[in-house]
N, C-alpha and C positions, 0 to 999 in steps of 0.2 A: 346611509347617512345623506344628508340632502346635497352636499357637494359630489357625490358620486364616486367618491373613494371608500375601501374596507380598512378598517385598523385591524393590524393583525399582530401589534406586540407593540412592547413600550423597550426602548433602547434608552441603556443608562452609559453614559460618556463622563469622561473629567470634570467637564463644563456642566454637568446637571444632565436631565432626562427627557426625552421626547416619544412623539408614536411615530412608529414607521405604518406609512400609510400605501397603497397598490392602488394604481388608479381601476377603476370599474372595466371589465371587461378584459383584464390581464388572468390567464387561466396559468396559475404556478403547476397544475399537474401536467400542463401539455407535452406532449413529448421531447424530451432534452433537457428538461429542468434537471437540477440537481436538489433532491429532497431530502437529502440528512447527508451529514459529513461525519466520520466517524477517524478518529487515529489512534494508533497505537505505536510504542516505541519501546525499545530496548537499549541497553549498553553493555548486556553480558557477552563476555567474550566466550566464542565456542570455537574449535579449532575442528576441521571437518578432514573425513577419509575419503577414500575414493570411490564411496558410495552416500548416498544422499541421507543428511540427516537434520533434526530442526535447528534451527537458529536462534530461538526463544523470540523472534519479532511475529507478533499475531494482533489481531483485531478482529471484532465479531460485530456483524450489523443484523438487522431483520427488516428484510425489503417490504414496502407495504402494499403491492402486488406482484401476481407472477409473471406481468409484463413488463416490469421493470428490471433495468440492468443493474450490475454493480461497478463503476470502475473503480480499478485497482492501483495506487501510484506504490512503487516500491524505491526507498534510498536505502539501501544496506551498505552500512560501514562493512569495507574489505581490508584486508591487511595479506601481504604474502611476501616471501622472499624471493630472492632470482631464481630465474627458470622456474617457476610455477604460477600458477593459478585458480582459478574456480569458476564455479556459475550456481546462480540463486536460482532453484524453480518455485512458483507458487502453488499452494494446496488451497482448495474450498474444502474444508473439514476433512475426510482421508482422502479426497480425490485429487489427482495432480491434473492441473487447468492449464500450466503453462510448465513447459521442461525447454530449457534450450537445446538445440540440435547436438550442440556441443558442452563437453564438462570446461571450455577455457573461455568462456565470455568475458572474464577478468584476468589477464595474461600480463606477466612481465619475463622479458627474456634477458637474461645477465644475472652473473652470481653474485654478485656485490650490491644488487638493488634491493631495497628495502619500500617496499611501496603500500602507501595507503590511501584509500579512495573510495568513493561511492558508486557503487553499481546500480544503477537506477533504469527502470523501466516502467511502465504502465500496459494494463490489462483491462479489456473491456469484458465483462463475464455476465452470460445470461442464464441464471442461475433456476429459472423458473419455479421460484419459491417464496414462501413468505414465512419460513421457519427461519430461525436463528441460524446464521451461517458465520463459521470460525475460517478466515483466512491466514496462512502462516506461508513462512519460506521456509526451504531448506537447501541446506549448501552441499557443495561437492567439489572435493580435491582435484585437478588436473591430474598431477604423477606424483602427489606425494600430499604429506598431512600437514604440509605449511602453509595451507590456504585458512585463514581464520577469517570469522565476522565479528562484527561488534567490537572491535580492539578497545581503541581508547575514545572512540566516538558513539554517538548516539545514532541506532538506526529507526527509519520510520516506515509505516504503513498506514496508508489514507486510503478509506473508504467511503465511496461516494456512489448512493444512491439515485440514478438518474432514471426518470420517467419514461415509459416505455411507449 
């Protein structure tokens, strides 16, 4: 284009539509840029025992280059009664890529407590792949089956491909 900008798409808003432009010289694939964002969610209730089990929170992404990373953001709704808790592990396909060092990252002490909250964290993965990758969470109870995920709230998993 004569003005040195590159048209990359059209945006539509409640007040009309327009063109998105990026100044010449801007490299959208330079390291650190977000290339795509995928979000999954669930509100299915799952009760967890003292071994890890699926929470039904999952999303898939296909990186465009083996040098790119995937930033995973977990916002897992959790519930527990008093003197109990649990933890949330992150899986890529069938491989565990983050397991908390303890199984009580989410814990409440007290017999009359009824706690609902979000257990949140981020993890930067280097999968070295251009295949479709499925990320999911698994939960574990600390000392009983009183730890639940996705009770009355919606849980989210957000995957962001980061240029490497």
